[in-house]
One Martini backbone bead per residue (centre of mass of N, CA, C, O) as a GRO file, in nm:
protein
  344
    1UNK     BB    1  18.452   9.526 -14.116
    2UNK     BB    2  18.476   9.812 -13.944
    3UNK     BB    3  18.435   9.823 -13.580
    4UNK     BB    4  18.258  10.082 -13.374
    5UNK     BB    5  18.037  10.099 -13.081
    6UNK     BB    6  17.761  10.265 -12.907
    7UNK     BB    7  17.471  10.208 -12.727
    8UNK     BB    8  17.272  10.504 -12.721
    9UNK     BB    9  17.145  10.787 -12.599
   10UNK     BB   10  17.096  11.123 -12.663
   11UNK     BB   11  16.996  11.465 -12.658
   12UNK     BB   12  16.882  11.396 -12.345
   13UNK     BB   13  17.128  11.310 -12.171
   14UNK     BB   14  17.217  11.013 -12.217
   15UNK     BB   15  17.433  10.777 -12.091
   16UNK     BB   16  17.250  10.503 -12.122
   17UNK     BB   17  17.151  10.198 -12.298
   18UNK     BB   18  16.938   9.922 -12.202
   19UNK     BB   19  16.867   9.597 -12.320
   20UNK     BB   20  16.602   9.385 -12.194
   21UNK     BB   21  16.534   9.040 -12.169
   22UNK     BB   22  16.243   8.915 -12.013
   23UNK     BB   23  16.173   8.592 -11.842
   24UNK     BB   24  15.925   8.423 -11.701
   25UNK     BB   25  15.929   8.091 -11.617
   26UNK     BB   26  15.600   8.091 -11.550
   27UNK     BB   27  15.580   8.187 -11.844
   28UNK     BB   28  15.518   8.223 -12.150
   29UNK     BB   29  15.714   8.344 -12.405
   30UNK     BB   30  15.493   8.543 -12.538
   31UNK     BB   31  15.513   8.727 -12.254
   32UNK     BB   32  15.741   8.866 -12.324
   33UNK     BB   33  15.963   9.148 -12.262
   34UNK     BB   34  16.091   9.460 -12.355
   35UNK     BB   35  16.335   9.649 -12.173
   36UNK     BB   36  16.420   9.981 -12.100
   37UNK     BB   37  16.716  10.118 -11.955
   38UNK     BB   38  16.757  10.445 -11.820
   39UNK     BB   39  17.045  10.649 -11.780
   40UNK     BB   40  17.076  10.953 -11.615
   41UNK     BB   41  17.185  11.239 -11.577
   42UNK     BB   42  17.141  11.464 -11.337
   43UNK     BB   43  17.041  11.707 -11.536
   44UNK     BB   44  16.827  11.461 -11.670
   45UNK     BB   45  16.605  11.339 -11.475
   46UNK     BB   46  16.343  11.479 -11.640
   47UNK     BB   47  16.360  11.321 -11.874
   48UNK     BB   48  16.250  11.137 -12.114
   49UNK     BB   49  16.174  10.837 -12.180
   50UNK     BB   50  16.258  10.673 -12.460
   51UNK     BB   51  16.034  10.463 -12.472
   52UNK     BB   52  15.805  10.670 -12.438
   53UNK     BB   53  15.875  10.832 -12.689
   54UNK     BB   54  15.826  10.606 -12.889
   55UNK     BB   55  15.526  10.538 -12.803
   56UNK     BB   56  15.420  10.846 -12.848
   57UNK     BB   57  15.480  10.805 -13.140
   58UNK     BB   58  15.334  10.802 -13.420
   59UNK     BB   59  15.228  10.560 -13.643
   60UNK     BB   60  15.212  10.520 -13.949
   61UNK     BB   61  14.962  10.413 -14.200
   62UNK     BB   62  15.138  10.270 -14.364
   63UNK     BB   63  15.245   9.996 -14.492
   64UNK     BB   64  15.387   9.726 -14.411
   65UNK     BB   65  15.654   9.541 -14.459
   66UNK     BB   66  15.772   9.295 -14.626
   67UNK     BB   67  15.897   9.074 -14.395
   68UNK     BB   68  15.821   9.254 -14.147
   69UNK     BB   69  15.553   9.392 -14.031
   70UNK     BB   70  15.369   9.162 -14.163
   71UNK     BB   71  15.447   8.939 -13.956
   72UNK     BB   72  15.264   9.075 -13.733
   73UNK     BB   73  14.981   9.155 -13.878
   74UNK     BB   74  14.977   8.873 -13.993
   75UNK     BB   75  14.817   8.614 -13.857
   76UNK     BB   76  14.919   8.373 -14.013
   77UNK     BB   77  15.228   8.426 -13.984
   78UNK     BB   78  15.244   8.468 -13.679
   79UNK     BB   79  15.144   8.180 -13.609
   80UNK     BB   80  15.340   8.006 -13.783
   81UNK     BB   81  15.600   8.141 -13.630
   82UNK     BB   82  15.565   8.206 -13.330
   83UNK     BB   83  15.579   8.487 -13.219
   84UNK     BB   84  15.711   8.680 -12.995
   85UNK     BB   85  15.688   8.962 -12.814
   86UNK     BB   86  15.978   9.068 -12.864
   87UNK     BB   87  15.976   9.036 -13.170
   88UNK     BB   88  15.741   9.225 -13.233
   89UNK     BB   89  15.867   9.482 -13.115
   90UNK     BB   90  16.129   9.488 -13.286
   91UNK     BB   91  16.001   9.471 -13.571
   92UNK     BB   92  15.836   9.728 -13.547
   93UNK     BB   93  16.075   9.919 -13.507
   94UNK     BB   94  16.208   9.858 -13.780
   95UNK     BB   95  15.968   9.927 -13.962
   96UNK     BB   96  15.948  10.225 -13.881
   97UNK     BB   97  16.235  10.311 -13.968
   98UNK     BB   98  16.214  10.225 -14.268
   99UNK     BB   99  15.958  10.398 -14.337
  100UNK     BB  100  16.086  10.665 -14.283
  101UNK     BB  101  16.289  10.651 -14.515
  102UNK     BB  102  16.076  10.631 -14.738
  103UNK     BB  103  15.936  10.905 -14.683
  104UNK     BB  104  16.202  11.080 -14.718
  105UNK     BB  105  16.239  10.919 -15.026
  106UNK     BB  106  16.030  11.002 -15.202
  107UNK     BB  107  15.900  11.076 -15.477
  108UNK     BB  108  16.041  11.406 -15.549
  109UNK     BB  109  16.256  11.409 -15.355
  110UNK     BB  110  16.547  11.476 -15.240
  111UNK     BB  111  16.729  11.199 -15.294
  112UNK     BB  112  16.575  10.974 -15.405
  113UNK     BB  113  16.469  10.642 -15.315
  114UNK     BB  114  16.400  10.330 -15.332
  115UNK     BB  115  16.203  10.126 -15.149
  116UNK     BB  116  16.376   9.861 -15.181
  117UNK     BB  117  16.629   9.960 -15.027
  118UNK     BB  118  16.492   9.947 -14.743
  119UNK     BB  119  16.344   9.673 -14.738
  120UNK     BB  120  16.592   9.485 -14.787
  121UNK     BB  121  16.739   9.558 -14.521
  122UNK     BB  122  16.513   9.478 -14.326
  123UNK     BB  123  16.489   9.184 -14.413
  124UNK     BB  124  16.777   9.105 -14.346
  125UNK     BB  125  16.753   9.156 -14.040
  126UNK     BB  126  16.531   8.955 -13.982
  127UNK     BB  127  16.666   8.691 -14.105
  128UNK     BB  128  16.944   8.716 -13.945
  129UNK     BB  129  16.842   8.829 -13.622
  130UNK     BB  130  16.500   8.818 -13.547
  131UNK     BB  131  16.513   8.508 -13.593
  132UNK     BB  132  16.494   8.198 -13.588
  133UNK     BB  133  16.591   7.937 -13.759
  134UNK     BB  134  16.305   7.813 -13.792
  135UNK     BB  135  16.168   8.070 -13.898
  136UNK     BB  136  16.353   8.126 -14.139
  137UNK     BB  137  16.314   7.855 -14.278
  138UNK     BB  138  16.012   7.889 -14.333
  139UNK     BB  139  16.035   8.136 -14.517
  140UNK     BB  140  16.223   8.012 -14.729
  141UNK     BB  141  16.028   7.787 -14.809
  142UNK     BB  142  15.794   7.961 -14.900
  143UNK     BB  143  15.978   8.146 -15.119
  144UNK     BB  144  16.190   7.898 -15.246
  145UNK     BB  145  16.034   7.661 -15.270
  146UNK     BB  146  16.047   7.556 -15.615
  147UNK     BB  147  16.263   7.715 -15.717
  148UNK     BB  148  16.500   7.803 -15.917
  149UNK     BB  149  16.837   7.819 -15.898
  150UNK     BB  150  16.878   8.094 -16.037
  151UNK     BB  151  16.702   8.251 -15.833
  152UNK     BB  152  16.825   8.169 -15.560
  153UNK     BB  153  17.146   8.239 -15.641
  154UNK     BB  154  17.085   8.561 -15.674
  155UNK     BB  155  17.078   8.567 -15.364
  156UNK     BB  156  17.292   8.682 -15.129
  157UNK     BB  157  17.172   8.557 -14.870
  158UNK     BB  158  17.159   8.260 -14.976
  159UNK     BB  159  17.460   8.230 -15.024
  160UNK     BB  160  17.533   8.244 -14.728
  161UNK     BB  161  17.359   8.002 -14.633
  162UNK     BB  162  17.517   7.801 -14.840
  163UNK     BB  163  17.827   7.872 -14.844
  164UNK     BB  164  17.946   8.030 -15.072
  165UNK     BB  165  18.223   8.048 -15.243
  166UNK     BB  166  18.442   8.212 -15.436
  167UNK     BB  167  18.465   7.988 -15.648
  168UNK     BB  168  18.160   7.952 -15.684
  169UNK     BB  169  18.098   8.242 -15.769
  170UNK     BB  170  18.263   8.229 -16.030
  171UNK     BB  171  18.104   7.997 -16.155
  172UNK     BB  172  17.824   8.134 -16.150
  173UNK     BB  173  17.909   8.373 -16.328
  174UNK     BB  174  17.983   8.199 -16.575
  175UNK     BB  175  17.703   8.077 -16.618
  176UNK     BB  176  17.551   8.345 -16.657
  177UNK     BB  177  17.712   8.446 -16.899
  178UNK     BB  178  17.643   8.210 -17.087
  179UNK     BB  179  17.338   8.250 -17.077
  180UNK     BB  180  17.332   8.539 -17.191
  181UNK     BB  181  17.465   8.470 -17.459
  182UNK     BB  182  17.246   8.270 -17.554
  183UNK     BB  183  17.008   8.472 -17.536
  184UNK     BB  184  17.114   8.672 -17.746
  185UNK     BB  185  17.119   8.474 -17.979
  186UNK     BB  186  16.820   8.400 -17.967
  187UNK     BB  187  16.707   8.681 -18.025
  188UNK     BB  188  16.841   8.714 -18.304
  189UNK     BB  189  16.703   8.463 -18.430
  190UNK     BB  190  16.405   8.549 -18.379
  191UNK     BB  191  16.408   8.792 -18.576
  192UNK     BB  192  16.434   8.593 -18.827
  193UNK     BB  193  16.236   8.319 -18.733
  194UNK     BB  194  16.084   8.373 -18.476
  195UNK     BB  195  15.926   8.281 -18.174
  196UNK     BB  196  15.956   7.973 -18.189
  197UNK     BB  197  16.258   7.968 -18.127
  198UNK     BB  198  16.250   8.090 -17.848
  199UNK     BB  199  16.063   7.874 -17.705
  200UNK     BB  200  16.230   7.618 -17.778
  201UNK     BB  201  16.524   7.725 -17.634
  202UNK     BB  202  16.484   7.847 -17.351
  203UNK     BB  203  16.459   7.583 -17.187
  204UNK     BB  204  16.748   7.488 -17.243
  205UNK     BB  205  16.888   7.718 -17.091
  206UNK     BB  206  16.756   7.674 -16.815
  207UNK     BB  207  16.860   7.386 -16.778
  208UNK     BB  208  17.158   7.452 -16.789
  209UNK     BB  209  17.171   7.638 -16.545
  210UNK     BB  210  17.053   7.450 -16.325
  211UNK     BB  211  17.252   7.213 -16.362
  212UNK     BB  212  17.515   7.378 -16.317
  213UNK     BB  213  17.458   7.479 -16.034
  214UNK     BB  214  17.417   7.202 -15.891
  215UNK     BB  215  17.708   7.101 -15.974
  216UNK     BB  216  17.856   7.320 -15.782
  217UNK     BB  217  17.774   7.180 -15.543
  218UNK     BB  218  17.801   7.040 -15.260
  219UNK     BB  219  17.679   6.785 -15.085
  220UNK     BB  220  17.573   6.965 -14.853
  221UNK     BB  221  17.431   7.175 -15.033
  222UNK     BB  222  17.244   6.971 -15.174
  223UNK     BB  223  17.093   6.890 -14.917
  224UNK     BB  224  16.976   7.170 -14.867
  225UNK     BB  225  16.822   7.191 -15.130
  226UNK     BB  226  16.639   6.947 -15.082
  227UNK     BB  227  16.516   7.055 -14.810
  228UNK     BB  228  16.385   7.316 -14.934
  229UNK     BB  229  16.156   7.134 -15.091
  230UNK     BB  230  16.045   7.079 -14.806
  231UNK     BB  231  15.787   7.105 -14.618
  232UNK     BB  232  15.716   7.308 -14.341
  233UNK     BB  233  15.605   7.314 -14.032
  234UNK     BB  234  15.446   7.492 -13.836
  235UNK     BB  235  15.476   7.653 -13.549
  236UNK     BB  236  15.394   7.627 -13.187
  237UNK     BB  237  15.648   7.766 -13.052
  238UNK     BB  238  15.825   7.988 -12.926
  239UNK     BB  239  16.126   8.093 -12.895
  240UNK     BB  240  16.427   8.062 -12.712
  241UNK     BB  241  16.548   8.341 -12.605
  242UNK     BB  242  16.793   8.542 -12.556
  243UNK     BB  243  16.922   8.719 -12.302
  244UNK     BB  244  16.980   9.047 -12.215
  245UNK     BB  245  17.195   9.165 -12.019
  246UNK     BB  246  17.244   9.365 -11.775
  247UNK     BB  247  17.440   9.628 -11.918
  248UNK     BB  248  17.426   9.587 -12.212
  249UNK     BB  249  17.634   9.687 -12.489
  250UNK     BB  250  17.730   9.809 -12.774
  251UNK     BB  251  18.007   9.751 -12.920
  252UNK     BB  252  18.275   9.909 -13.065
  253UNK     BB  253  18.317   9.662 -13.277
  254UNK     BB  254  18.050   9.686 -13.450
  255UNK     BB  255  17.990  10.028 -13.490
  256UNK     BB  256  18.097  10.330 -13.609
  257UNK     BB  257  17.834  10.467 -13.692
  258UNK     BB  258  17.672  10.463 -13.426
  259UNK     BB  259  17.891  10.601 -13.260
  260UNK     BB  260  17.909  10.868 -13.423
  261UNK     BB  261  17.619  10.956 -13.384
  262UNK     BB  262  17.612  10.964 -13.078
  263UNK     BB  263  17.862  11.166 -13.037
  264UNK     BB  264  17.691  11.382 -13.256
  265UNK     BB  265  17.399  11.470 -13.184
  266UNK     BB  266  17.407  11.779 -13.138
  267UNK     BB  267  17.539  11.852 -13.420
  268UNK     BB  268  17.309  11.710 -13.599
  269UNK     BB  269  17.021  11.795 -13.527
  270UNK     BB  270  16.785  11.623 -13.454
  271UNK     BB  271  16.488  11.539 -13.476
  272UNK     BB  272  16.244  11.396 -13.302
  273UNK     BB  273  16.193  11.173 -13.515
  274UNK     BB  274  16.486  11.085 -13.557
  275UNK     BB  275  16.540  10.998 -13.267
  276UNK     BB  276  16.333  10.774 -13.256
  277UNK     BB  277  16.448  10.609 -13.500
  278UNK     BB  278  16.725  10.563 -13.382
  279UNK     BB  279  16.623  10.392 -13.137
  280UNK     BB  280  16.478  10.176 -13.297
  281UNK     BB  281  16.731  10.078 -13.450
  282UNK     BB  282  16.895  10.007 -13.200
  283UNK     BB  283  16.711   9.792 -13.088
  284UNK     BB  284  16.732   9.598 -13.332
  285UNK     BB  285  17.042   9.571 -13.338
  286UNK     BB  286  17.106   9.477 -13.053
  287UNK     BB  287  16.917   9.231 -13.047
  288UNK     BB  288  17.019   9.081 -13.301
  289UNK     BB  289  17.306   9.024 -13.207
  290UNK     BB  290  17.236   8.850 -12.965
  291UNK     BB  291  17.060   8.637 -13.111
  292UNK     BB  292  17.268   8.549 -13.321
  293UNK     BB  293  17.490   8.455 -13.125
  294UNK     BB  294  17.312   8.249 -12.976
  295UNK     BB  295  17.250   8.071 -13.219
  296UNK     BB  296  17.545   7.988 -13.278
  297UNK     BB  297  17.592   7.851 -12.988
  298UNK     BB  298  17.367   7.627 -12.993
  299UNK     BB  299  17.391   7.406 -13.224
  300UNK     BB  300  17.140   7.347 -13.383
  301UNK     BB  301  16.941   7.218 -13.586
  302UNK     BB  302  16.944   7.303 -13.944
  303UNK     BB  303  16.901   7.379 -14.262
  304UNK     BB  304  17.155   7.596 -14.266
  305UNK     BB  305  17.453   7.450 -14.201
  306UNK     BB  306  17.622   7.635 -14.424
  307UNK     BB  307  17.641   7.891 -14.284
  308UNK     BB  308  17.792   8.213 -14.267
  309UNK     BB  309  17.816   8.375 -13.975
  310UNK     BB  310  17.997   8.624 -14.024
  311UNK     BB  311  17.834   8.726 -14.272
  312UNK     BB  312  17.565   8.764 -14.129
  313UNK     BB  313  17.661   8.984 -13.935
  314UNK     BB  314  17.762   9.181 -14.149
  315UNK     BB  315  17.493   9.210 -14.298
  316UNK     BB  316  17.330   9.319 -14.061
  317UNK     BB  317  17.507   9.576 -14.004
  318UNK     BB  318  17.501   9.702 -14.286
  319UNK     BB  319  17.194   9.744 -14.290
  320UNK     BB  320  17.175   9.922 -14.039
  321UNK     BB  321  17.368  10.148 -14.139
  322UNK     BB  322  17.211  10.221 -14.396
  323UNK     BB  323  16.947  10.305 -14.256
  324UNK     BB  324  17.076  10.531 -14.093
  325UNK     BB  325  17.215  10.704 -14.317
  326UNK     BB  326  16.969  10.695 -14.553
  327UNK     BB  327  16.705  10.718 -14.356
  328UNK     BB  328  16.737  10.888 -14.089
  329UNK     BB  329  16.930  11.062 -14.226
  330UNK     BB  330  17.036  11.322 -14.376
  331UNK     BB  331  17.249  11.429 -14.608
  332UNK     BB  332  17.423  11.616 -14.425
  333UNK     BB  333  17.451  11.415 -14.192
  334UNK     BB  334  17.585  11.190 -14.351
  335UNK     BB  335  17.833  11.352 -14.447
  336UNK     BB  336  17.940  11.410 -14.164
  337UNK     BB  337  17.992  11.119 -14.076
  338UNK     BB  338  18.177  11.035 -14.312
  339UNK     BB  339  18.397  11.244 -14.247
  340UNK     BB  340  18.462  11.146 -13.961
  341UNK     BB  341  18.549  10.856 -14.049
  342UNK     BB  342  18.787  10.945 -14.233
  343UNK     BB  343  18.954  11.091 -13.989
  344UNK     BB  344  19.025  10.821 -13.812
   0.00000   0.00000   0.00000
């Protein structure tokens, strides 16, 4: 991915936005708060604080997204994950931005997109950058422990976590193609000889696929697979999150899309609601990058020791950019940004 962006606030003449995670060492981590520091140009000294603008905007009453906002509102999951206060705030911001995209592209509206398109990108951002390794491992164990290899390795995010190589991807594609060919033959035979043939041989095909997939894994990947089947104990303490240093801004190297939107905010003529959602998505993106990079540097024991860290970061940013372009921006605004990026 070619990357270049600045994380900034927009059409209220904001010069820069800084996201700071502050933790008083004398207080428990769950009482941490995320604070936005807004530096305004002189002629905009009386402009509304962006964070206050975000908080003052009503949050829609539609249901929070699965594995995004529901991690915060579901008391069982929130306690089991031991989410910290900063995590809850950032995940809520991401959930609001993603649900805005869903409302804008609801069935029947021009250019409607499926709800799953937005929710899947938001889930990817949560699992890649907004949770600690231990929290993400717990969710993966909840949802994938006990599942068959064919189902697990069809998930692109899990392939990254397992560190699946290009050669392994080709092998997995070959296995899937062979399985589909066998299934087609089985369906044709069942039409002639009845459903009994279908049920008798379908299990054989499923066994072939699962055994072939596991045989493709390296010893280290197979150890991760085995560990995924072992139930993980719910967490007791919130994670020790990396602090975002004062003055830290999203680097130009991270996202050309966010940078282009920021630089063209007046021309894009965002509505007040769009501007709020833009800043919510910036908050989640900026924070996630810092936390993900800090996780990588920590080198702590983790379930997915096989994870490809550079691909995780790319996946996180691609999901954030997709939510911005297709969810927060309208079609004409999206086309304008894409044209600007082509001309660079």
